[in-house]
Structures are given as C-alpha cells and as structure tokens.
N, C-alpha and C positions, 0 to 999 in steps of 0.2 A: 452269719454273716450279713446276710441280707437286710434282717433284720436291724442291724447295727448300723447300717448303710441308714438305712429310713429311718432310725432314732438318731443320729446325725445331724439328716436334714432338718428334724423339726426342732431340733433345741441348738442348734449352732445361733454364736453371737455374730453378728454382721454388724461393721460399721455403719453408724446413721450417716448419711449422704444425702444432699439438698437432691431437687427436683432436677434432673438430668436430662429427662426428654423432650424436654420443650423447643430447646431449639439446637441443636447439636449439628453442626457443620463446620466439615474438615476441608479449611481454603487451600486453595491453589499456594502452592512454596513459595509462588512468583510474589504474592500478596506481602510475606514477609519477611523478604528481601532487607530492610533495612534491620528489623531487629536482629535478622542472623549474622549480617556482618558485622553488626557489633559486639555479638556473642563471641566472634571468632579472636576478635582482639584480645579478648580476656579468658579465650577457654583453657584456660591450662590454672585457669584457678577456682577454687571451689567457690561458686556463688554463695555469698551471705548477704541477705537481705535484712536492713536494719530497719526498715518501714514498720511502725506500729503497726497491727490490723485493725481497722474500722471496729467499731462495736455498737453491732444493733441495738438502739434504743427508739422510748416514744416520741422525740424530738428531734429534729431535721438537725445533722451533723453540724458543727459551726466550723470546721475546717475543710480548707477549699479541699484538700488533702485527701478526705472522706468521701467528697460527693460524688456521684458519681454523672452527674452535671457539668463538672468542671470546663475548664478548657485542656482542648486536647494537648495530653501528654504531661499535665501538672502530676497526675496523681499514678501516671506509669508504672507498672510492675507493685502495688500495693496487691495485699493481700483483698480478693473478693467477699465484701459482704453478701449474704443469703439472697438479698432481693438482685442482686447484679447476677449470681451463680445461677438464679433463677430464669431469670430477664432477658442476658445478653449471650450473643451469639458465643457457643465454645470454641475454639479453636485450635490448634498445633501448637506448642510454645516452642521457642528458640532452643537449639540443642548442640550443646558445648562441643568444643572441636575433640575434644578428650574420649569423648565418645564414638566418634567416628574414626580415631585413631585406633582404638578398641576393634571397630567394626573392622577395618584395613585386617588386620591380625585374624580375625575370624574367616575374611575373604578368601585371603589368602593360602588359610587350611583349606578349606570347603577348594580349591581348585587344586590342591592337592590331593586328595581324597577321589575326587572325579577324576583328577588325569592319572590315577593310578591304578583307578578298578575298570577306565575303560574301557582299556586294553588286554582287561585281567581274563575273562572268560575265553575270547581268544589263543592265546598265551597258552592257558590251560587245557584249553580242549582238544585244539589243531594240531597236527605233526606237518614239520615244515612240507613245500612245496607246492602245497595246494592253491585252489584257486582265493581261499579264504585263507590268513594270514596265524600261524601258528608257532610252536615253539615245543611243548611237552606231548603232545597228544596223549592226553587222558578222556577223551572220550564228553558226552557231554552231560552224562550223570556226575562224572565224578565233580569235573569240573563244577558243575551247578554246585554240588555238596561243598566244594573249598569255597567258593563264592559267598553262598550264606553263611558259611563257616564265619567266614571276615564279617557278616554284616552283622551277625549275630553276636562275635566278639566286641563291635564296638559299639554295638547299644545296650549289652549288660555290663560290660567296664564302668559306663558312669554312677553306676549305683554306689559299689563300692569310692569308687574317684569325690562321689558325692560327701558320703561322710569324711573322708581324708580332709575335701576342702572346708568342708562347716567346722569340724572340730580340731583340725589337726593344721595346716597348710595355710587354709584361705584359699580363696578360689585365684587369686594372683597367680602363687607359685605353685597352684595345681596346673594350672593353664600354661605356663610355663614349663614344666617340667613334662607335660604333657605331648606339646612341641618337641621339646628335645627328642623324645622317646620316640615321636613319630618321623622327624627327622634322620633317626639312625635307621627304622625300617624301608624309610624312602631310601637311603642308600646304599641297603643289603638289596632290596629289590633291582635298583640299576647297576650294581657291582655284577648282579648273578644272570643278568640278562643280556650280558654280553656276549659276543658270536663263540667267543672261544670257552666260554663257561658253559654255553648250552652244549657245545661240542662233546665238552669233555661230562658231563650228565651232571655239572654241579648246579645247576639252574634249581633242581626240584629239591636239592638239599637248602636252597638259597629261599624259595618263594615261600615255608614254610614258617619260617622266623620273622621275615619280613612279614607277613600278613600278621602274625602273632602281635609286634610290634608295632606295626600301622594299625591293628584293632584296641589294643591296649592306648596308646599315644592319642589317636584321634577320640577316642570313648571317654578319655580325661580331660582332654581340651573340648571338645562341645559340649560336655553337662556343665562346665563352668565358663565356659565365656558368652551363652546368652544369656544370664542371671547379669554376667560380669558388666556387658555391654549397659543393658536397662539399669544398671546400679551407678554407670556415670551420670545419669538424670537422677539426680538428686531432690528435684522440685516437687513438692507434695502436697503444697496447698494453691488453690485456684487464685489465679491472679490478675489484674487489670491491665490489658495491655490496648496501648491508639492507634490505629493503623493509619498508612497514608491519608486514606479520606479524612481522617477525624474521627471514624466511627469507631467505639470505645467493645470490646472483645474481650472473652476471659481464655484465660490458657488453661486445658483439660490434660492434664496426667494420662489420664485414657487415651485421650487419642493420641498423645504424644510417644504412650509406649507404641499403639500399633500403625501408628506412622515410622518410627524408629523401625522396626520389625520387619513390617514391609519393604521398608527400603532396602535391608539388611539382605531382606532374600531377593529383593529383584536384584539388587548387586551380585548374589550368589549364583543367579542366573546367567549374570553376563559373562562371569568369569566361566562358569559351566559350559556356557561357549566354546570357549576358548579351550578350556581341560576337555570337552567331546572331542575337538580336532588332533588331540593326543595317536586318534588310531590312524592318521596320514601319514605319520610320523613310522607308524607302525607299520603299517602297508610298503611306504614308500622305500624308506632309509632302514626300517629295523627297532625293536623292542628296545633296544637298549635307549636309544636317541628319546623313544616316546615315553620312558621311566628316568630322563635325566632331567626333562624338564620339569616334571614334580617335583624332584628331588632337591633341585635347586630351590626351587620357589617355597619348598617348607624350610628350609635353612633361612631365606630370607622374611619368613613370617616371624621371625625369633627377633628383627630390629623392631618391629613397632611396638613390641613386647616389650624391650630391653630401655628404648626409650622414652617411652612413657611412663616406666614404674614409678619416677616421683611427683606424675601429674593426675594420676588413674585416683579414682577414689576405691578405696581396698580395706572395703570391711574384717573388720579383727576377727579370724576363729573364734565361737563360741567352745566350752569344752562338750566331749561328745554326750549327745542324748539320745543316741540308738537305745541304750540299755533301759533308758528311763521310757521309751517311747514301748517298746516292747514291753515292759511288766505293765504301761499304762494299757495298753491293747488289750495282755491279758486279763486286767481286773476288769475290764471295761466288756471282756466275752464271760468272762466266768460271772460279772453280774448281772447278767440276762442281755448280752448284746446289746448294753447301753453305757456308750463314753462317760455319761455322768455319774455312774457307779463306779469310775477311776477317780474323782474328784478327792481331794484329802479331806474335807468331811463326812463322806460315806464310808473311805478306808478307816475311820478313827472307829465309825461301829462298829465296825469288824476286827476293831484292838489291832489295825495296822497305821502304822505313817509313814508316809510317802516324802520322797526329797522334792517333790513337785506343787505347783502350783494350780490353782483353777483355771487360769490364764494358759499356762502351758498343754492342760487337757482341751483348751477350746482353742488353739492352735492342730492339734492332732485332730479333732473334728475339720477342721477347717479344711488340712489335707486332705483327708478322706472324702470331703465331699466334692474336691479338686478331682482325686483320681477315680473315682466312679465315673465321673463323665469320660474318661479317658479307656476304658476297660474293652472299648470297642475297637479302638484304634487298632489291634494287630492282623484283624481282616483287613482294614484298607492298606496297612505298610505291606501286607503280605502279596495284594495286587499291584501296589506301587514299585512295591521293588523288583517286579519281573523286567522291569527295564534295564539290569543290570546282570539280567542274566537269558532265560528263556526269551525276550523279545529280540534280545542282541542274534540268538541262534535262529529265530524265525527269520529274520532277515537274513542269515548266510543261506537260506531256503530258497529266496529271491532272485530276480535280476537287481543288480549294484547301481549298472551302469557307472563300475568303476569306484566309486564312494565304498570305503570300506563298510561290510554290515554292521560295527561296533560304533559309526560313526551319525547314523542316523537318527540316533535319539538326540543330537542337536537338536533337533527339530520340536523339543520339548522345552531347552534353555531358550529356543529364540521365541516360543511361542507364551514363555515365564516374563519375556523383557518386553513382550506389548501388552496382555493382559495385564499385569500386577500394574501400571499406573494405570491404566482404563478404569479396573478397579478402585484405586486409591485416590483418584483425583477426580472420576469419574461417578461412576457407581454411588458409592458411600455419600460423597456430598449429596446427589440427587434424591439418594431416600431421605437424606435427612432433613433435607430441607422441607420435604414433604410429610416432616417427623411420619415416615415410615419406616419399623423397624427391624433391623434386621441384626442380632445378636447373637453372639459366640455360637449358640446351637443351631440357630438356622443357619450362618454360614458353614458349619461343618456337617450338618446335613446336605447344603449344597452340593458342596465338596465328596461327598459321599455317592449321590446320585450321578455328579456326573462322571468319574472313575468307573460306577457301576455301569455307565454304559460304554466307557472305551474296553472295560473287560468284555462287554457283550461283542463289540467290533472286534477286535482282537479274535474269538473266538470265530468270527465268520472269515477275517481274515486267513485264517490256516485252514479252514477247511477250503477257502478258496484255492489255495496253495494244494493239497493231498486232491481237487479237482483239475490240477493243471497239470500236463506232461515237460519234460519228458519222464520223470520218475514218480507223479502222483503221489502216491501217498509215504512214499523212502525217498524222500530229497536228497539228491546227491550219493545216493548208494546202488543206484541200478549201474547197468553196462552203458546206457547212454549219458549221464553225469560224465564219463572219460574224465577213470580217475578224481573223482570231487571237484570237476570244472567247469560244469556245464547244469546251473543252477535251473528248478524250472522258472518257466516263463512266463512270470508276473510281475509285476513291478515294486519295487521294496518301497515307492511313494504312497501305495496302499495304507502303509505305518503310519504314517505323520497324525492322522487324526487321530489314534492313540497315545500318542504323545503331547497331541492340543489338550486334549480332554485331563492326560496326568498333570498339564502345567493348569489348567481351570482348578484342578483336585487340589495343586498346590498352594495355590493364591488361599485359598477358603479353608484348607484344613490345616494345615502346615503352619502357617503362620496366625490362625488364627488358634491351634492349640497350643502352642508355645507360650502367645499372648497370654493365653486362660491359666496357664499352669505356672506363669509367672505372678498375674495380677493376683490370683485368688489364692496363693499360699502364704504362709506366715513367713515373716523374716528371716527365721533363724533355722528355715527348709525351705527356701526358695531352692537350692541348688538340691538335696535330695528329692523334694516333687520334682523340678527338669530331668532329675536322672531316672524318676519313673516313667515320665511324658517320655524319653528315647528310649527307654525299655520297652516299651509298644510295639518297636519297631525290631527288638531285637527278638521278641516272642512271636511277631509272624515273621521272622524268617526261620524260626524253630516249625512255627505250623509248614514252612516250606518245603523243608525234610521230610515231611509227612507224603508228596506228593512227587516224592523223586520216581517211584516207578511210571509216574504218568507222563515224566520228562521227556519222552524219547517216543519216537515217529513209530505208528500211526497215531499215537493216544492224546496228542497235544489237542485236540479239539474238544476231548473230554474233560482233561485240563482246565482249558480256559472258559469252559461252560461252570464246571463246580467254583469257579473262584468270583464270575459272575454272579453266580446264584448266591454265593455265600457274603459278598459284598452287598448284594441285594437286601438280603434280608437285613443285614447290620444295619444299614441304612433307616430301614424299615424302623427297626428293634430303637435305634438314635433316636429318632424322631418322637417316637410313641412313649420311651421309658422318659428321657427327659428335656423336654419342650416347656414342662410347667417351669424349670430351672430358671429359663430366661422370662416367662412372666412373672414368678417369685421377685429376681431382680429389678423389672421394671417397676415391681409395687415398691420396692424396698429404696427404690430411686425419685 
C-alpha cells in the first residue's frame, strides 16, 4: 500500500495556480467592514458575477474596468488577471450571511456535545454522596470505556453518513436528520437523569441508548456541517477588491476558507466555555439540570437549519460512487499498486471495460494524497481526548477549591478564545508579510509538538499527585480520605498548562486538518474525505481502549508517559515524511 501512495504522489494531477507566495496577507477583519456590511444586505442570495474576466494579451487593455490602475472602485469585484494575482496583496473575501447561519447551527450542536459529555465521566464513574458528584458508580475503568465508546461511535458514524450524504440525501438533509437524532438522544439522557429515575435504576438503561443516539446523530451532523459551511462560500476566482484606503487587493479563496474555519472553531471555544459550566449545575443542583440545558439547545439548533433551507447552497447528491471507488482501488492494487492501472485505457488492455473516467481515477488519487497526511492523527486524538476522561479523573484527585473537577477543562476553552485570534490576526499576517512560509504540514507539526509537551507535563502532574498525601498513590482510597471526601493536597490549577497546550494544539491541528481535508478533496468526495478525517479521532479512541489496564492508580504516570512518547514519535514522523508536501505545493504555486 505504501508504494501505491508513493505512486499517487508522483503522478497526481494538480490544478495549475498562479504564484501565491509573493504577498499573502490576512488583513484584520475591521479593514473590510464596508464590503462585509454590503454583503450582509444581499447575503441570502447566491452571488452572480456578470462581469467578464479580463484577458491578458500583449497590448494594454483599453477597457478601464480591466485596468489595475483605474480609479478606486471602478473595477471592484471583477476577476483578477494573472499579474494582479501575482503582485497584489491577498486578503480574506467577504462572507455571505447564509454561511454564518450554517455556522450557528454547527456551533449550537458543539455546545450540546460538550455540555452533554462534560458531566458524563462523573455521572458514570462515581456513586452519589461523595465529594465528587456521581450517579451510577461504575468506577473509572468502566466509565472511561463508555466515554471512549461514545467518542468512537461519534467519529466512526461519519463514514456511512458521508456515503449517504454524497450519494443519496445530500449534505443538508443528512445534517438535518442527524440533528433530530441527536436531539432525541439528548432528551433521553435528560429524562433518565432525573432523581426519581436514578433511584429506581432507570438511569443505566437510559444512558446506553442515549449515548448511541448522541453518537449517531453527532457523527452524521458534524461530517456534513463542516463541508456544508464551506459550500456556502461559492466564490472560486481571485477577484479584485478596493479597500477604503484606495489600495487594490485580491480576494483569496484559500485565505477565506482558513478564516471561516478559524472563526468557526473560535466560536466553538466560546460555546465550549459555557458548555463546560454545566458541571456547576451538576454539582450544586443535579445532573438532570446539567442535561436539560444541552437538550433544549439541541432542539434550538434545528431552527437555523430549517429557516435557512431556502437560502442555503445545497449541492445535489451524486450517484453512489463507493462501488466504483472500491473497484478502482482493487484494480490499482492488482496493477502493481499504481492507480494509473485503474484508468479505462489500462483496463482495456486487460479486456475490461470500466464505467469510470480518467478524471474519476485522478479524484481517487487526490483523496489518497489527502488521507495519507491524516494517518498520524489517531495518536494526536488519543492524547487530546484525555481531556474528556482521565484528566477529569485526575482533577478529582486534587484540591479543587469548590470547583467541580470536570469543570477545570474550561481552561482549555478560555485559552482557545484567547489564542485563536492572536494566531489568526497576529501570527499569520506577521509571517505572511515577511514571506515566511507556514503552510499546513508545518502548522500541524507545531500542534503535535505542543500537545506532546502537554502530555509530558500531565505525566509530571500525576507524579506530583502520587507524591502528595494523604493517600499518595491511592488517591481518595485510603482511610485518611474519609469516604472519598479528602483528595491529595495538591492544587488543581496545576492542570491549567495542560489545557492551554491542548488549545494551542487545537488551533494548529484541528483547524488546519479540517481546512486541509476540505481544500484538497475532490468536489464529489469532500464529505467522504471529511468523514475519514473525523474517523481518525474514532481510531484514537479505539487505541485508548488498549490503555484501560493503565487507567487506574497507581499506573497513571506510566500511561501518560507512554502517551507522551507516542505523540513525540508521531511528531517526528509527520515532519520527516510529509514536510516535502509543503515544498511541492509551494513549487506548484
């Protein structure tokens, strides 16, 4: 299979692009207020540009509208010529309102996911009546396995959901049905968490189907909403814009997609901050109220989806391409691990007539090129997802000063809210103006490295917990803990750097990975490639199940050390094997 991937890299056809490395500048959003406000007025309409693009020739253009040096605004919004693409500053384009409406639905769904999963470890692990809130008393290993199974389901479901979206229902309907399924799951979780249901033993019977529905609904929703958001920005050409200062710039689709996803995940961090506050409700009122809030928000998420149905750009689903993809891959493997062997002319030499075209095989090759970059991400997700399980339990072993142990991860959301704008509006423009390349592989490598440092630090924190009394390496389990009410005397705020590192890694890895999966996938396979990107997190959760024997005291130091070592190795491999991908793309640009 490795040789197949190498052959794909050598022979894949890439679209020709103009030189983009000369002056890529992401201007602050404030500089584009005028055009942004103008776009909001007509944002519920798909823009149609009637201007004819200027043609480059040997003679100077006679039409003023085609002159780069015309009066400010006289040729605004026309297609840029090659010289303008090369010489003018590249900026973020105006974004239609329908795109932000789609973002709103996605943001609300993320609030529900974080709000429902934040109290789940305590809900499953701990018994009622202790210092740490609880309901079912299943202990750490069983609770962690259920949480991991939920995460696995939510990241494996996107693959069949993507096939359904691309070949049958379309992204919009798949997203809608996924939201409905997730709403039902959130309702069941709330209903069975009522005190009367917990006392009568109905909570255990309710949490399982609730988790299944949440996993299926969330998986179907998030694999479609991410490409659906980008679909709402339908501009593909470089276009000349005139700023208020009179300076002419060129709008860039790539910069705009990066900006859109950065803003989306920045907003997700904001709602994540509020979602992570549900443990306050869990601690001081009860689990039922902690689950009522996300339940209501999930039903509210249906409102923007339904209201925007007549205004959204809704791509029609194509026929089911999976059988052809599988057959083409088979012929490529049997043809010496060369995808070109699956092309129609090559198959005719073997007496076989296939239904696909050369361009279809090229699409598969592009998808393989994209997916190979994502193969190391399960290790990243294995470490990142500790924030939903074992790091919550770690906080429960420390002095929390009245803060719920599963609320300390709000530090990650706060960090993301601060870091994302600094990176988007500060670091990226700073590097671009100085023509310092910071392309996707470099960004992902930085994210991997930062998360590795976070895992090393988590190992140190766990070691410090075991070196502190009263229970040392058996926190909350000795007689001095007074029935699990006295933790080891070490401050929970030592965990804050772990979550800060996770937030930085999210900015460089999650946003970049999502953008990379969308931009590099063929048009008819975007949802499928996005689902494979999401499936990497599911594989990471599957790997987490192998660590179950180490998720109890006094083995947690060993577990965190192994995670740090694995991620450190993955960081090195990512840079060593894929750094040339950035160079190759820079050369084509």
